[in-house]
C-alpha positions as CSV (number, residue, x, y, z in Angstrom):
1,X,130.2,128.9,72.6
2,X,131.9,127.7,75.8
3,X,135.1,125.7,75.2
4,X,135.3,123.9,78.4
5,X,132.8,123.4,81.2
6,X,133.4,121.7,84.5
7,X,130.4,119.9,86.1
8,X,130.2,119.4,89.8
9,X,127.2,117.6,91.2
10,X,126.1,116.2,94.7
11,X,128.7,118.1,96.8
12,X,126.5,117.4,99.8
13,X,128.3,119.9,102.1
14,X,131.6,118.0,102.0
15,X,134.0,121.0,102.1
16,X,137.4,119.1,101.8
17,X,136.1,117.1,98.7
18,X,134.9,120.4,97.0
19,X,138.2,122.2,97.8
20,X,140.2,119.4,96.2
21,X,138.1,119.6,92.9
22,X,138.2,123.4,92.8
23,X,142.0,123.2,93.0
24,X,142.1,121.0,89.8
25,X,143.8,123.0,86.9
26,X,141.1,122.1,84.5
27,X,138.4,123.3,86.9
28,X,140.2,126.6,87.7
29,X,140.7,127.2,84.0
30,X,137.2,126.1,82.7
31,X,135.1,128.8,81.1
32,X,132.2,127.9,83.4
33,X,131.5,125.6,86.4
34,X,128.1,124.2,86.3
35,X,126.7,123.0,89.7
36,X,124.1,120.4,89.2
37,X,122.4,120.3,92.6
38,X,122.4,118.8,96.0
39,X,125.1,121.4,97.0
40,X,124.9,121.9,100.8
41,X,122.9,119.1,102.4
42,X,125.7,117.7,104.6
43,X,127.9,118.4,107.5
44,X,129.4,121.7,106.3
45,X,126.6,123.5,104.5
46,X,127.3,127.2,105.3
47,X,131.0,126.8,104.3
48,X,130.2,124.9,101.1
49,X,127.9,127.6,99.8
50,X,130.3,130.4,100.8
51,X,133.1,128.8,98.9
52,X,130.9,128.2,95.8
53,X,129.8,131.8,96.0
54,X,133.3,132.8,95.4
55,X,133.1,131.5,91.8
56,X,130.9,134.4,91.0
57,X,129.8,134.6,87.4
58,X,132.0,131.6,86.5
59,X,129.3,129.3,88.1
60,X,125.8,128.4,87.1
61,X,123.8,126.8,89.7
62,X,120.9,124.2,89.3
63,X,118.5,123.1,91.9
64,X,118.7,119.7,93.4
65,X,116.0,117.9,95.6
66,X,118.2,118.4,98.7
67,X,118.6,122.1,97.9
68,X,114.8,122.2,97.7
69,X,114.3,120.2,100.8
70,X,116.7,122.5,102.7
71,X,114.5,125.5,101.8
72,X,111.4,123.6,102.7
73,X,112.8,122.5,106.1
74,X,113.7,126.1,106.8
75,X,110.1,127.0,106.2
76,X,108.8,124.5,108.6
77,X,108.5,121.3,106.5
78,X,111.3,118.9,107.6
79,X,112.6,116.4,105.1
80,X,113.0,113.8,107.9
81,X,116.7,113.5,106.9
82,X,118.6,114.4,109.9
83,X,121.5,116.0,108.3
84,X,119.3,118.1,106.0
85,X,117.1,119.2,108.7
86,X,120.1,120.2,110.8
87,X,121.7,122.0,107.8
88,X,118.6,123.9,107.2
89,X,118.9,125.5,110.6
90,X,122.5,126.5,110.0
91,X,122.1,128.4,106.7
92,X,122.0,132.1,106.6
93,X,118.9,133.8,105.1
94,X,120.8,134.8,102.0
95,X,121.8,131.3,101.4
96,X,118.3,130.1,101.8
97,X,117.1,132.7,99.3
98,X,119.7,131.7,96.8
99,X,118.8,128.0,97.0
100,X,115.0,128.9,96.8
101,X,115.7,130.8,93.4
102,X,117.6,128.1,91.6
103,X,116.3,126.8,88.3
104,X,115.3,123.1,87.6
105,X,117.4,123.2,84.4
106,X,120.1,125.3,82.5
107,X,120.8,125.1,78.8
108,X,124.2,126.1,77.5
109,X,126.2,125.9,74.2
110,X,129.3,123.8,74.6
111,X,132.0,123.3,71.9
112,X,131.7,119.9,70.3
113,X,128.4,119.2,72.1
114,X,126.1,121.9,70.9
115,X,123.2,122.8,73.2
116,X,123.7,120.9,76.5
117,X,120.8,120.6,79.0
118,X,122.0,120.5,82.8
119,X,119.7,119.2,85.4
120,X,120.0,117.5,88.7
121,X,117.8,114.3,88.4
122,X,116.0,114.6,85.1
123,X,114.9,117.6,83.0
124,X,111.3,117.3,84.4
125,X,111.9,116.4,88.0
126,X,114.6,117.1,90.7
127,X,114.3,113.6,92.3
128,X,113.4,111.3,89.5
129,X,115.7,108.3,89.1
130,X,117.4,107.2,86.0
131,X,120.3,104.8,85.9
132,X,123.1,103.8,83.5
133,X,121.0,100.6,82.6
134,X,117.6,102.3,82.5
135,X,115.5,100.9,79.7
136,X,115.1,103.0,76.6
137,X,111.3,103.2,76.9
138,X,111.7,105.0,80.3
139,X,114.5,107.3,78.9
140,X,112.0,108.2,76.1
141,X,109.5,109.3,78.7
142,X,112.0,111.2,80.8
143,X,113.4,113.1,77.9
144,X,110.2,113.6,75.8
145,X,110.0,117.3,76.4
146,X,113.6,118.1,75.8
147,X,114.0,120.3,72.6
148,X,115.2,118.4,69.7
149,X,118.3,120.6,69.3
150,X,119.6,119.5,72.8
151,X,121.6,116.4,72.1
152,X,123.4,116.1,75.4
153,X,121.8,116.0,78.8
154,X,123.8,116.2,82.0
155,X,122.2,114.9,85.2
156,X,123.4,113.9,88.7
157,X,121.4,112.7,91.7
158,X,122.4,109.0,91.8
159,X,126.1,109.6,92.8
160,X,127.5,107.2,90.1
161,X,129.3,108.5,87.0
162,X,128.3,107.2,83.5
163,X,128.0,108.2,79.9
164,X,125.6,106.5,77.5
165,X,123.7,107.0,74.3
166,X,119.9,107.2,74.5
167,X,118.4,107.1,71.0
168,X,121.1,109.4,69.6
169,X,121.3,111.6,72.7
170,X,124.2,111.5,75.0
171,X,123.4,111.3,78.7
172,X,126.1,112.2,81.2
173,X,126.3,111.7,85.0
174,X,129.3,113.3,86.5
175,X,129.0,111.3,89.8
176,X,129.2,113.0,93.2
177,X,131.8,115.2,94.7
178,X,130.9,114.5,98.3
179,X,128.9,111.2,98.5
180,X,130.3,108.8,95.8
181,X,129.0,105.4,95.6
182,X,131.5,102.9,94.2
183,X,134.8,104.3,95.5
184,X,136.5,107.1,97.3
185,X,137.5,110.3,95.6
186,X,135.5,113.4,94.3
187,X,134.0,112.7,90.9
188,X,133.1,115.4,88.3
189,X,133.1,115.8,84.6
190,X,134.7,118.1,81.9
191,X,132.9,118.9,78.8
192,X,134.1,120.2,75.7
193,X,134.8,119.2,72.8
194,X,133.9,115.7,74.2
195,X,133.1,114.3,77.7
196,X,135.7,113.3,80.3
197,X,134.7,111.7,83.6
198,X,137.1,112.7,86.2
199,X,138.1,111.6,89.7
200,X,140.0,113.9,92.1
201,X,142.0,112.1,94.8
202,X,142.4,113.7,98.2
203,X,143.6,112.5,101.6
204,X,140.3,110.9,102.7
205,X,141.5,110.2,106.3
206,X,142.6,113.7,106.8
207,X,139.2,115.0,105.4
208,X,137.3,112.7,107.6
209,X,139.2,114.1,110.7
210,X,138.6,117.6,109.5
211,X,134.9,117.3,109.0
212,X,134.6,115.7,112.5
213,X,136.5,118.5,114.0
214,X,135.1,121.5,112.1
215,X,131.4,120.6,111.8
216,X,128.9,121.1,114.5
217,X,126.7,118.4,113.1
218,X,126.6,115.8,115.9
219,X,127.1,112.9,113.7
220,X,129.6,114.6,111.5
221,X,132.4,111.9,112.1
222,X,130.1,109.0,111.3
223,X,128.7,110.9,108.2
224,X,132.2,111.5,106.9
225,X,133.3,107.9,107.6
226,X,130.4,106.5,105.6
227,X,130.2,109.0,102.7
228,X,133.8,110.3,102.1
229,X,135.2,106.8,102.4
230,X,132.3,105.6,100.0
231,X,131.3,102.7,102.1
232,X,128.4,102.0,99.8
233,X,129.2,100.3,96.5
234,X,127.7,101.1,93.1
235,X,126.1,97.7,93.0
236,X,124.4,98.3,96.3
237,X,123.3,101.8,95.2
238,X,121.9,100.3,91.9
239,X,119.9,97.7,93.8
240,X,118.4,100.4,96.2
241,X,117.5,102.7,93.3
242,X,116.0,100.1,91.1
243,X,112.4,100.2,92.4
244,X,112.5,104.0,91.8
245,X,113.4,103.4,88.2
246,X,110.3,101.3,87.8
247,X,111.8,97.9,88.1
């Protein structure tokens, strides 16, 4: 049984944001760090994966749609997302192989929460959209194949943190480390014995300057200005995602 688990999602190759979260005492002392996908698709993909690799056995990795798309782009099927297709060309073969081998879900026992299923988008799909206000009938479809002993499901993908009950199951989204919608900072979650949604503050201006200086992605400065500064609000993101939630 794991006493404390830190959950980091949607890092998107934003190295300064990741470094800030990994420096948090509660992350450094956690029994395990679970990475719920979309790790490297951003301006610093190689450096981000190298830093995550230093966690060794303290980390469990889950596949996100952007991780899958990096592998596909490397294999000759571009995603059409400029930063991802650029990133696929930067990765080393060993990094591509690691992303290709990631599981869709991981289930782990966490103190106070029992069996917890970790995924990127939903337990059945790495890019399906569910939101804090998704209707219960859709949640029932999405979670239909989750084993009954699993009473907590942790997902990412939409970059907005929330916790909510779904017919006696707790659903947790830790938010995004590297591309937050709704406000600057690096968002993550700490599990055990309950659920804490956390935000790590860092010097956003310095981080933007660093990404622009260190990344070879041609639009790195513009990318950082939009995403590290969280130019997109949660209200805007919810409106964009709503059609994919069947509304």
